[in-house]
N, C-alpha and C positions, 0 to 999 in steps of 0.2 A: 504493500500500500504506500509506503514511504517512497519507493522507487517510482511509482506512477505519479505521485505528487511532485516529485523532483522533475520528472519529465514534463509535466504540465507547466511548472514554473519556468523551466527552460524554454519551452515553446512560447509562453507568454512574453518572456523577455526578448526572444528573437523576433516575434511579431511586432512588439512595441519598438524595438530598435530599427527594424526595417521600415516601419511606418514613419518613424521620426526622420530617418535618412531621406525617404521619399519626399516628405514635406519640406525638408531643408533644401533639397535639390530643386523642387518647384519654386520655392521662395527665392532662391538664388537666381534662378532663371528669370523670374518676373522682375527682379531688380535690374538685371542686364538688359532686358527688353525695354525698360523705361529710361535707359541711360541717355539716349539720343536727345530727349527733351531737355536735359540739363545743360546742353550747349547754349541754349537760349536764355538760361537763367543761371549763369555761372556764380552769381553772388550767393546763391544758396550753398554751393559747395565751398566757396571761400569762407563763409561764415562758420561752417562746420569744421573746416581745417583750423581756423582760429580757436574755436571752442575745444576741439579735441586735442590739437597739438599744443597750443599755447598754455592751456591749463594743465597739461601733463609735463611741461618743460622743467619745472622746478624739481620734481622727483626724479626725472631723467638725469638732469645735471648733477644733482647730489649723489645719486646712485653711481653714475659713471665716474665721478671723482673718487669715491671710496673704493670702487672696484679697481681703478687705476692704482690707487695706493697699495691695495693688497697684492695686485699683480707685480708691482715694483718690488715689494718686499720679498714675496715668495720667489719671484724670478731671480732676484739677486742671490738669495740663499742657495738656490739650485745651481745657478750658473757659476757661482763662486767655487763650487767643488771641482769644476773642470777648468778654472782659470779663464772663463769666457764672459766676464762681467760686461764687456763692451757690447755684447749681443742682447743686452737687456731691452733696448729700444725695439729691436726686431721681434723679440718674444712678446712684448706688450702689444705691439701693433698687430701682429698676426693673431694673437688670442682675441683681440677686440674686433677686428674687421671680419674675421672668419666666423667666430662663434659667439663670444660673449656679447658683442654689440647687438646683433639682431635678436638673439635668444632672450637675453635679459630685458631688452627693451620691449619685446613682445609680451613677456610675462608681466612686466610692470604695466604695459598698455592694457592687458586683459583685466588686471586688478583695479586700475584707475579709470581709464576711459571706457573700457568694456562694460563694467558694472554701471557706469553713469548712463551709457546708451540704453542698456537694458531697463534700468529703472525709469528713464525718461519715457521710453516707448510704452512700458507697462503702465505707468501712471496716466499717460494719455489714453490708453485703452480703458483703464479703470474709470477715468473721468468721462468716457464716451466722446472724447474729442475726435478720435479716428472715425467713429460712426457718424459724428456730425459732419465731418468732411465728405463722407460718402453721400450723405443726404444732400449736401450742397454741390454735388457733382464734381468734387475735388478728389482725385485719386491719392489716397494717403501713401501708397507705395512710391508714387512719383514725387509728391510734395514733401514727404517726411523721411521715408526710408532711404531712397536712392541718394539724396545729398549727404546723408550721414554715412552711408556706406563708402562713397568715394572720398569723403573727407577723411575717414579713417585710413583708407588705402594710401592716400597721398601723405598723410601725416606720419605714418609708420616709418618709412625709410628716412625721412628727415630727422625724426627723433633718434633713430638708430645711428645716423651719422653724427649727431650731436653727442650721443652717448660715447661713441668711439673716440671722437675728438677730445672730449673732456677726460676720458680714461687715459689716453696717451699723455695728456698734460699731467694727470695725476701720477702716472708712472715716471715721467720726467722729474717731477718735484721730489719724489722719494729717491729715485736713482741718482740724479745729478745734484740736486740741492742738498738733500739730507745725507746721502751715503757718500757722494763725492766721485761718482763715475764721470769720466770725461764727456762733456756735452757734445763735442764734435763726433766722438765715436758713437754716442747714443743715437744721434740723428742720421749719421752716415750709414750705419748698419741698417737702420730702418729703411732709409731711402733705397739702398741697394737690394734689400731682401723682399720688400713688399711689392707685389706685382699688381698692376691696375686691373687686369682682366681676371687673373686667377684668384686674387684675394679680395680686392675691393668690390669689383663688379659682382662676384658671387655672393658676397655679403649683402649687397643691395638687393639682389634677386631674392635672397632669403627673406629679407625684411618686407619686401613687397608681397611675397606669398603669405607670410605671417599676417600682414595687414589685411589681405583678402579674407583669410580664414577667421581670424579673431573678430573682426568687425562684423562679418556675416553671422557668426555664432551669436554675438551680443545682440544684434538686431533681431535675429530669429527667435531667441529666447524671450525678448520683450514682446515680440509680435504674437507669439502663441501662448503666453503665460495666462494664468487665470486672473481676471480683473479684480483681484482682492489684495489687501496688504500682504497676506501670507503668500499668495501666488507670486507677487512681485519679488518678495524676499527670496523665495525658492528659485526664481528665475535668475536673479543676480548671482546666487551661489552656483547654479549650473553653468553660468557664463564663465566664471573663474575656473571651475574644474574642467569643463570641456575645452575651453580656450587654452589653458595651460597644457593639458594632455595633448591637444592637437599640435601645439607649437613644438613640444618635445619630440613627438612622433615624427612630424614633418622634418624637424631638424636632422634626425637620423637619416631619413630617406634622402634629403637634399645633400647632406654631407657625403653620403655614399655615392651619389651620382656625380657630384662636382669634383671631389678630391680623391676619387679612387684611382685615377690614372697616374 
């Protein structure tokens, strides 16, 4: 009897997961179909880029600075064993541009901007603002969802670039100012070892993919949540969990594809 119950629970979970993935795919497709109309009203996207990006900038800068501090310390202690302290700049730059910049930015984005988007859409649904738009013949997907989606996609790589830049400066402060590594060696090793295509561009591609996924998950959770305070609270929690897991899983896949050669 317990075995039959377990099979029933597994089947219910598979059905629910498949249904959710199908709803998400349809939702994402509807956003893309309504993108052309945004070219006529670019101010909507610009406003969302400011809201999503500018309000997340402080936590990105502070986090990037401390991540750079830690990379500088740990990198120096590791490289000092092999007498390669001058390669600290290269280590910090590659760590940030390839992995930590896009990934940590996406995780912070999911926790800060993602939950904000989910709560905003959920509260608009609970207050029947989305239903009122439909009554007035205004498509909420075109007017509300699509601008926020593209605002998140645009803001993510910019925030990741800021994170990496501040992190490099943090590594320079620890390595050059505090520890005493030669500044010329720090920057020259970085300039010689970091490739624009293999390192920087791949990091940008990662951040764009993360922007697509995290923003779409945040908006989808707000769009389908129950229009109650408890429903909105659960939706924001699901945004952080699903967004973070999606980022980590995609990071493994993208890293395997980009850096396996």
